[in-house]
Jmol script that loads the backbone (N, CA, C; Angstrom):
load data "model"
ATOM      1  N   MET A   1      84.729 -89.930  51.289  1.00  0.00           N
ATOM      2  CA  MET A   1      85.288 -89.944  52.506  1.00  0.00           C
ATOM      3  C   MET A   1      85.660 -88.980  53.095  1.00  0.00           C
ATOM      4  N   THR A   2      84.493 -88.853  54.594  1.00  0.00           N
ATOM      5  CA  THR A   2      84.625 -87.310  54.527  1.00  0.00           C
ATOM      6  C   THR A   2      84.510 -87.802  56.375  1.00  0.00           C
ATOM      7  N   GLU A   3      85.287 -86.984  57.157  1.00  0.00           N
ATOM      8  CA  GLU A   3      84.778 -87.138  59.011  1.00  0.00           C
ATOM      9  C   GLU A   3      84.478 -85.886  59.520  1.00  0.00           C
ATOM     10  N   ILE A   4      84.020 -85.959  60.542  1.00  0.00           N
ATOM     11  CA  ILE A   4      83.764 -84.633  61.016  1.00  0.00           C
ATOM     12  C   ILE A   4      84.552 -84.155  61.850  1.00  0.00           C
ATOM     13  N   LEU A   5      85.349 -84.623  62.997  1.00  0.00           N
ATOM     14  CA  LEU A   5      86.695 -84.882  63.604  1.00  0.00           C
ATOM     15  C   LEU A   5      87.770 -84.646  62.491  1.00  0.00           C
ATOM     16  N   LEU A   6      88.788 -82.880  62.346  1.00  0.00           N
ATOM     17  CA  LEU A   6      89.626 -82.298  61.881  1.00  0.00           C
ATOM     18  C   LEU A   6      91.010 -83.644  62.239  1.00  0.00           C
ATOM     19  N   ALA A   7      91.084 -84.011  64.160  1.00  0.00           N
ATOM     20  CA  ALA A   7      91.996 -84.861  64.175  1.00  0.00           C
ATOM     21  C   ALA A   7      92.244 -86.114  63.635  1.00  0.00           C
ATOM     22  N   GLU A   8      90.695 -86.492  63.839  1.00  0.00           N
ATOM     23  CA  GLU A   8      90.523 -88.024  63.050  1.00  0.00           C
ATOM     24  C   GLU A   8      90.637 -88.323  61.240  1.00  0.00           C
ATOM     25  N   ALA A   9      90.109 -87.085  60.804  1.00  0.00           N
ATOM     26  CA  ALA A   9      90.424 -87.216  59.207  1.00  0.00           C
ATOM     27  C   ALA A   9      91.989 -86.873  59.277  1.00  0.00           C
ATOM     28  N   GLN A  10      92.895 -86.352  59.551  1.00  0.00           N
ATOM     29  CA  GLN A  10      94.216 -86.431  59.320  1.00  0.00           C
ATOM     30  C   GLN A  10      95.098 -87.602  59.935  1.00  0.00           C
ATOM     31  N   ILE A  11      94.741 -87.933  60.648  1.00  0.00           N
ATOM     32  CA  ILE A  11      95.140 -89.272  61.244  1.00  0.00           C
ATOM     33  C   ILE A  11      94.594 -90.632  60.077  1.00  0.00           C
ATOM     34  N   LYS A  12      93.534 -90.977  59.814  1.00  0.00           N
ATOM     35  CA  LYS A  12      92.688 -91.587  58.941  1.00  0.00           C
ATOM     36  C   LYS A  12      94.175 -90.930  57.630  1.00  0.00           C
ATOM     37  N   ARG A  13      94.091 -89.958  56.857  1.00  0.00           N
ATOM     38  CA  ARG A  13      94.779 -89.342  55.835  1.00  0.00           C
ATOM     39  C   ARG A  13      96.215 -90.101  55.776  1.00  0.00           C
ATOM     40  N   LYS A  14      96.976 -90.198  57.302  1.00  0.00           N
ATOM     41  CA  LYS A  14      98.240 -90.600  56.961  1.00  0.00           C
ATOM     42  C   LYS A  14      98.336 -92.378  56.983  1.00  0.00           C
ATOM     43  N   VAL A  15      97.568 -92.862  57.768  1.00  0.00           N
ATOM     44  CA  VAL A  15      97.253 -94.199  57.548  1.00  0.00           C
ATOM     45  C   VAL A  15      97.097 -94.470  56.079  1.00  0.00           C
ATOM     46  N   ILE A  16      95.912 -93.881  55.756  1.00  0.00           N
ATOM     47  CA  ILE A  16      95.897 -93.852  54.023  1.00  0.00           C
ATOM     48  C   ILE A  16      97.318 -93.438  53.043  1.00  0.00           C
ATOM     49  N   GLU A  17      98.092 -92.946  53.423  1.00  0.00           N
ATOM     50  CA  GLU A  17      99.185 -92.885  52.916  1.00  0.00           C
ATOM     51  C   GLU A  17     100.698 -93.805  53.295  1.00  0.00           C
ATOM     52  N   SER A  18     100.724 -93.931  54.369  1.00  0.00           N
ATOM     53  CA  SER A  18     101.313 -95.596  54.473  1.00  0.00           C
ATOM     54  C   SER A  18     100.994 -96.780  54.211  1.00  0.00           C
ATOM     55  N   SER A  19      99.650 -97.028  53.586  1.00  0.00           N
ATOM     56  CA  SER A  19      98.994 -98.411  53.229  1.00  0.00           C
ATOM     57  C   SER A  19      99.434 -97.935  51.331  1.00  0.00           C
ATOM     58  N   LYS A  20      99.537 -99.198  51.046  1.00  0.00           N
ATOM     59  CA  LYS A  20      99.865-100.043  50.084  1.00  0.00           C
ATOM     60  C   LYS A  20      98.156 -99.926  49.251  1.00  0.00           C
ATOM     61  N   GLN A  21      96.958-100.231  49.890  1.00  0.00           N
ATOM     62  CA  GLN A  21      95.997-100.373  49.397  1.00  0.00           C
ATOM     63  C   GLN A  21      94.670-100.510  49.887  1.00  0.00           C
ATOM     64  N   LEU A  22      93.645 -99.209  49.690  1.00  0.00           N
ATOM     65  CA  LEU A  22      92.245 -99.013  50.640  1.00  0.00           C
ATOM     66  C   LEU A  22      91.559 -99.716  50.261  1.00  0.00           C
ATOM     67  N   PHE A  23      91.079-100.375  51.349  1.00  0.00           N
ATOM     68  CA  PHE A  23      90.380-101.153  51.433  1.00  0.00           C
ATOM     69  C   PHE A  23      88.834 -99.911  52.074  1.00  0.00           C
ATOM     70  N   ALA A  24      87.370 -99.839  51.762  1.00  0.00           N
ATOM     71  CA  ALA A  24      87.002 -99.483  52.732  1.00  0.00           C
ATOM     72  C   ALA A  24      85.331-100.145  53.161  1.00  0.00           C
ATOM     73  N   LEU A  25      85.282 -99.893  54.107  1.00  0.00           N
ATOM     74  CA  LEU A  25      83.845-100.888  54.953  1.00  0.00           C
ATOM     75  C   LEU A  25      82.918 -99.133  55.098  1.00  0.00           C
ATOM     76  N   VAL A  26      82.061 -99.180  54.245  1.00  0.00           N
ATOM     77  CA  VAL A  26      80.628 -98.261  54.885  1.00  0.00           C
ATOM     78  C   VAL A  26      79.224 -98.802  54.965  1.00  0.00           C
ATOM     79  N   ASP A  27      78.899 -98.695  55.923  1.00  0.00           N
ATOM     80  CA  ASP A  27      77.769 -98.444  56.385  1.00  0.00           C
ATOM     81  C   ASP A  27      76.526 -97.940  55.421  1.00  0.00           C
ATOM     82  N   SER A  28      75.780 -98.645  54.758  1.00  0.00           N
ATOM     83  CA  SER A  28      74.907 -97.978  53.848  1.00  0.00           C
ATOM     84  C   SER A  28      74.237 -96.699  53.694  1.00  0.00           C
ATOM     85  N   SER A  29      73.972 -96.581  55.325  1.00  0.00           N
ATOM     86  CA  SER A  29      73.212 -94.990  55.616  1.00  0.00           C
ATOM     87  C   SER A  29      74.266 -93.911  55.669  1.00  0.00           C
ATOM     88  N   LYS A  30      75.589 -94.119  55.387  1.00  0.00           N
ATOM     89  CA  LYS A  30      76.710 -93.270  55.386  1.00  0.00           C
ATOM     90  C   LYS A  30      76.626 -92.755  53.905  1.00  0.00           C
ATOM     91  N   PHE A  31      75.860 -93.151  52.500  1.00  0.00           N
ATOM     92  CA  PHE A  31      76.042 -93.414  51.659  1.00  0.00           C
ATOM     93  C   PHE A  31      75.006 -91.644  51.216  1.00  0.00           C
ATOM     94  N   GLY A  32      75.935 -90.297  50.791  1.00  0.00           N
ATOM     95  CA  GLY A  32      75.298 -89.226  50.281  1.00  0.00           C
ATOM     96  C   GLY A  32      75.479 -88.783  51.499  1.00  0.00           C
ATOM     97  N   ARG A  33      76.155 -88.675  52.995  1.00  0.00           N
ATOM     98  CA  ARG A  33      76.357 -87.839  53.783  1.00  0.00           C
ATOM     99  C   ARG A  33      77.666 -87.498  53.952  1.00  0.00           C
ATOM    100  N   GLU A  34      77.869 -86.069  53.724  1.00  0.00           N
ATOM    101  CA  GLU A  34      78.726 -85.564  53.904  1.00  0.00           C
ATOM    102  C   GLU A  34      79.140 -84.362  55.017  1.00  0.00           C
ATOM    103  N   ASP A  35      80.377 -85.056  55.368  1.00  0.00           N
ATOM    104  CA  ASP A  35      81.034 -84.206  56.654  1.00  0.00           C
ATOM    105  C   ASP A  35      82.114 -82.936  56.388  1.00  0.00           C
ATOM    106  N   LEU A  36      82.781 -82.841  57.448  1.00  0.00           N
ATOM    107  CA  LEU A  36      83.801 -81.236  57.274  1.00  0.00           C
ATOM    108  C   LEU A  36      84.810 -81.900  56.345  1.00  0.00           C
ATOM    109  N   THR A  37      85.462 -82.664  56.650  1.00  0.00           N
ATOM    110  CA  THR A  37      87.331 -82.561  56.418  1.00  0.00           C
ATOM    111  C   THR A  37      87.156 -84.041  55.515  1.00  0.00           C
ATOM    112  N   SER A  38      87.310 -83.837  54.514  1.00  0.00           N
ATOM    113  CA  SER A  38      87.849 -85.092  53.597  1.00  0.00           C
ATOM    114  C   SER A  38      88.800 -85.860  54.043  1.00  0.00           C
ATOM    115  N   PHE A  39      89.420 -87.189  54.121  1.00  0.00           N
ATOM    116  CA  PHE A  39      90.174 -88.044  54.216  1.00  0.00           C
ATOM    117  C   PHE A  39      91.001 -89.016  52.978  1.00  0.00           C
ATOM    118  N   ALA A  40      89.946 -89.002  52.180  1.00  0.00           N
ATOM    119  CA  ALA A  40      90.000 -89.755  51.102  1.00  0.00           C
ATOM    120  C   ALA A  40      89.425 -89.642  49.635  1.00  0.00           C
ATOM    121  N   ARG A  41      89.619 -89.797  48.499  1.00  0.00           N
ATOM    122  CA  ARG A  41      89.245 -89.815  47.372  1.00  0.00           C
ATOM    123  C   ARG A  41      88.730 -91.244  46.894  1.00  0.00           C
ATOM    124  N   PRO A  42      87.617 -91.020  45.959  1.00  0.00           N
ATOM    125  CA  PRO A  42      86.729 -92.439  45.463  1.00  0.00           C
ATOM    126  C   PRO A  42      88.206 -92.994  44.497  1.00  0.00           C
ATOM    127  N   ASN A  43      88.814 -92.351  43.899  1.00  0.00           N
ATOM    128  CA  ASN A  43      90.304 -93.036  43.228  1.00  0.00           C
ATOM    129  C   ASN A  43      90.751 -93.757  44.028  1.00  0.00           C
ATOM    130  N   GLN A  44      90.982 -93.591  45.062  1.00  0.00           N
ATOM    131  CA  GLN A  44      92.051 -94.503  46.329  1.00  0.00           C
ATOM    132  C   GLN A  44      91.629 -95.580  46.497  1.00  0.00           C
ATOM    133  N   ILE A  45      90.534 -95.646  46.256  1.00  0.00           N
ATOM    134  CA  ILE A  45      89.319 -96.986  47.100  1.00  0.00           C
ATOM    135  C   ILE A  45      89.975 -98.495  45.953  1.00  0.00           C
ATOM    136  N   VAL A  46      90.476 -99.281  46.756  1.00  0.00           N
ATOM    137  CA  VAL A  46      90.708-100.448  45.752  1.00  0.00           C
ATOM    138  C   VAL A  46      88.962-101.622  45.882  1.00  0.00           C
ATOM    139  N   HIS A  47      88.988-101.475  47.113  1.00  0.00           N
ATOM    140  CA  HIS A  47      87.432-101.969  46.725  1.00  0.00           C
ATOM    141  C   HIS A  47      86.623-101.532  48.542  1.00  0.00           C
ATOM    142  N   LEU A  48      85.257-101.259  47.838  1.00  0.00           N
ATOM    143  CA  LEU A  48      84.158-101.306  48.815  1.00  0.00           C
ATOM    144  C   LEU A  48      83.402-102.468  49.657  1.00  0.00           C
ATOM    145  N   PHE A  49      83.426-102.165  50.258  1.00  0.00           N
ATOM    146  CA  PHE A  49      82.172-103.300  51.212  1.00  0.00           C
ATOM    147  C   PHE A  49      81.399-102.519  51.903  1.00  0.00           C
ATOM    148  N   THR A  50      79.887-103.027  51.984  1.00  0.00           N
ATOM    149  CA  THR A  50      78.887-102.213  52.334  1.00  0.00           C
ATOM    150  C   THR A  50      77.605-103.054  52.677  1.00  0.00           C
ATOM    151  N   ASP A  51      76.617-102.871  53.561  1.00  0.00           N
ATOM    152  CA  ASP A  51      75.766-103.651  53.628  1.00  0.00           C
ATOM    153  C   ASP A  51      74.509-103.388  52.996  1.00  0.00           C
ATOM    154  N   SER A  52      73.824-104.649  52.768  1.00  0.00           N
ATOM    155  CA  SER A  52      72.368-104.606  51.501  1.00  0.00           C
ATOM    156  C   SER A  52      71.534-103.756  51.461  1.00  0.00           C
ATOM    157  N   GLY A  53      71.685-102.682  52.600  1.00  0.00           N
ATOM    158  CA  GLY A  53      70.876-101.270  52.607  1.00  0.00           C
ATOM    159  C   GLY A  53      71.351-100.193  51.783  1.00  0.00           C
ATOM    160  N   ILE A  54      72.344-100.562  50.860  1.00  0.00           N
ATOM    161  CA  ILE A  54      72.371 -99.529  49.841  1.00  0.00           C
ATOM    162  C   ILE A  54      71.468 -99.912  48.555  1.00  0.00           C
ATOM    163  N   THR A  55      71.185 -98.413  48.452  1.00  0.00           N
ATOM    164  CA  THR A  55      70.179 -98.518  47.099  1.00  0.00           C
ATOM    165  C   THR A  55      70.745 -98.540  45.163  1.00  0.00           C
ATOM    166  N   LYS A  56      70.309 -99.221  44.411  1.00  0.00           N
ATOM    167  CA  LYS A  56      70.535 -99.104  43.281  1.00  0.00           C
ATOM    168  C   LYS A  56      70.595 -97.754  42.739  1.00  0.00           C
ATOM    169  N   GLU A  57      70.504 -96.503  43.116  1.00  0.00           N
ATOM    170  CA  GLU A  57      71.021 -95.699  42.743  1.00  0.00           C
ATOM    171  C   GLU A  57      72.537 -95.467  43.104  1.00  0.00           C
ATOM    172  N   TRP A  58      72.560 -95.562  44.217  1.00  0.00           N
ATOM    173  CA  TRP A  58      74.548 -95.654  44.710  1.00  0.00           C
ATOM    174  C   TRP A  58      75.312 -96.970  44.330  1.00  0.00           C
ATOM    175  N   LYS A  59      74.268 -97.850  44.270  1.00  0.00           N
ATOM    176  CA  LYS A  59      74.908 -99.455  43.228  1.00  0.00           C
ATOM    177  C   LYS A  59      75.596 -98.859  41.831  1.00  0.00           C
ATOM    178  N   ALA A  60      75.183 -97.854  41.313  1.00  0.00           N
ATOM    179  CA  ALA A  60      75.064 -97.635  39.897  1.00  0.00           C
ATOM    180  C   ALA A  60      76.209 -96.509  40.505  1.00  0.00           C
ATOM    181  N   GLN A  61      76.032 -95.669  40.894  1.00  0.00           N
ATOM    182  CA  GLN A  61      77.126 -94.615  40.998  1.00  0.00           C
ATOM    183  C   GLN A  61      78.395 -95.271  41.364  1.00  0.00           C
ATOM    184  N   LEU A  62      78.830 -96.450  42.206  1.00  0.00           N
ATOM    185  CA  LEU A  62      79.570 -96.887  42.620  1.00  0.00           C
ATOM    186  C   LEU A  62      80.439 -97.490  40.930  1.00  0.00           C
ATOM    187  N   GLY A  63      79.542 -98.078  40.280  1.00  0.00           N
ATOM    188  CA  GLY A  63      79.385 -98.821  39.215  1.00  0.00           C
ATOM    189  C   GLY A  63      79.717 -97.686  38.129  1.00  0.00           C
ATOM    190  N   SER A  64      79.364 -96.495  37.785  1.00  0.00           N
ATOM    191  CA  SER A  64      79.616 -95.756  36.930  1.00  0.00           C
ATOM    192  C   SER A  64      81.286 -94.998  37.280  1.00  0.00           C
ATOM    193  N   ALA A  65      81.498 -95.221  38.842  1.00  0.00           N
ATOM    194  CA  ALA A  65      83.013 -94.149  39.190  1.00  0.00           C
ATOM    195  C   ALA A  65      84.301 -95.781  39.036  1.00  0.00           C
ATOM    196  N   ASN A  66      83.442 -96.742  38.389  1.00  0.00           N
ATOM    197  CA  ASN A  66      84.683 -98.117  38.746  1.00  0.00           C
ATOM    198  C   ASN A  66      85.450 -97.869  39.803  1.00  0.00           C
ATOM    199  N   ILE A  67      84.354 -98.108  41.123  1.00  0.00           N
ATOM    200  CA  ILE A  67      84.436 -98.563  42.106  1.00  0.00           C
ATOM    201  C   ILE A  67      84.422-100.167  42.771  1.00  0.00           C
ATOM    202  N   PRO A  68      85.043-101.033  42.558  1.00  0.00           N
ATOM    203  CA  PRO A  68      84.659-102.033  42.637  1.00  0.00           C
ATOM    204  C   PRO A  68      83.582-102.574  44.035  1.00  0.00           C
ATOM    205  N   PHE A  69      82.842-103.277  44.041  1.00  0.00           N
ATOM    206  CA  PHE A  69      82.152-102.971  45.698  1.00  0.00           C
ATOM    207  C   PHE A  69      81.374-104.758  45.906  1.00  0.00           C
ATOM    208  N   THR A  70      81.942-104.907  47.081  1.00  0.00           N
ATOM    209  CA  THR A  70      80.981-105.974  47.417  1.00  0.00           C
ATOM    210  C   THR A  70      79.333-105.297  48.555  1.00  0.00           C
ATOM    211  N   VAL A  71      78.669-106.163  47.987  1.00  0.00           N
ATOM    212  CA  VAL A  71      77.657-106.192  49.217  1.00  0.00           C
ATOM    213  C   VAL A  71      77.080-107.370  50.475  1.00  0.00           C
ATOM    214  N   CYS A  72      77.227-106.959  51.337  1.00  0.00           N
ATOM    215  CA  CYS A  72      77.711-108.008  52.695  1.00  0.00           C
ATOM    216  C   CYS A  72      76.327-108.224  53.047  1.00  0.00           C
ATOM    217  N   ASN A  73      76.184-109.764  53.185  1.00  0.00           N
ATOM    218  CA  ASN A  73      74.757-110.006  54.033  1.00  0.00           C
ATOM    219  C   ASN A  73      74.663-110.270  55.460  1.00  0.00           C
ATOM    220  N   GLU A  74      74.364-109.717  56.203  1.00  0.00           N
ATOM    221  CA  GLU A  74      74.114-110.184  57.730  1.00  0.00           C
ATOM    222  C   GLU A  74      73.747-111.672  57.795  1.00  0.00           C
ATOM    223  N   VAL A  75      75.035-112.440  58.888  1.00  0.00           N
ATOM    224  CA  VAL A  75      75.002-114.019  59.133  1.00  0.00           C
ATOM    225  C   VAL A  75      74.823-113.704  60.793  1.00  0.00           C
ATOM    226  N   SER A  76      73.651-114.368  60.752  1.00  0.00           N
ATOM    227  CA  SER A  76      72.962-114.405  62.805  1.00  0.00           C
ATOM    228  C   SER A  76      73.840-115.802  62.932  1.00  0.00           C
ATOM    229  N   VAL A  77      74.948-115.848  63.623  1.00  0.00           N
ATOM    230  CA  VAL A  77      75.536-116.840  64.114  1.00  0.00           C
ATOM    231  C   VAL A  77      75.000-117.067  65.666  1.00  0.00           C
ATOM    232  N   THR A  78      74.756-118.104  66.181  1.00  0.00           N
ATOM    233  CA  THR A  78      74.084-118.513  67.685  1.00  0.00           C
ATOM    234  C   THR A  78      74.582-119.740  68.515  1.00  0.00           C
ATOM    235  N   ALA A  79      74.723-119.211  69.088  1.00  0.00           N
ATOM    236  CA  ALA A  79      75.783-120.573  70.094  1.00  0.00           C
ATOM    237  C   ALA A  79      74.450-121.635  71.090  1.00  0.00           C
TER     238      ALA A  79
END
end "model"
wireframe off; spacefill off
backbone 0.3
color backbone group
């Protein structure tokens, strides 16, 4: 997991360090993209949540990396 802004990455690292578990919420459009500064390693993720735009290839890669994940479906709420 990466961040373009160094200061943001440093804050995220500190939050992760003080946490017991890391749950990641990642938009499917972010898979395969890398920014300048890493703030978390895949082996730190307890569970990853993403949207239905994730590709079969990325699902396979997450499975190969033993990262549990959930593909969330968009639910529309009308008032």
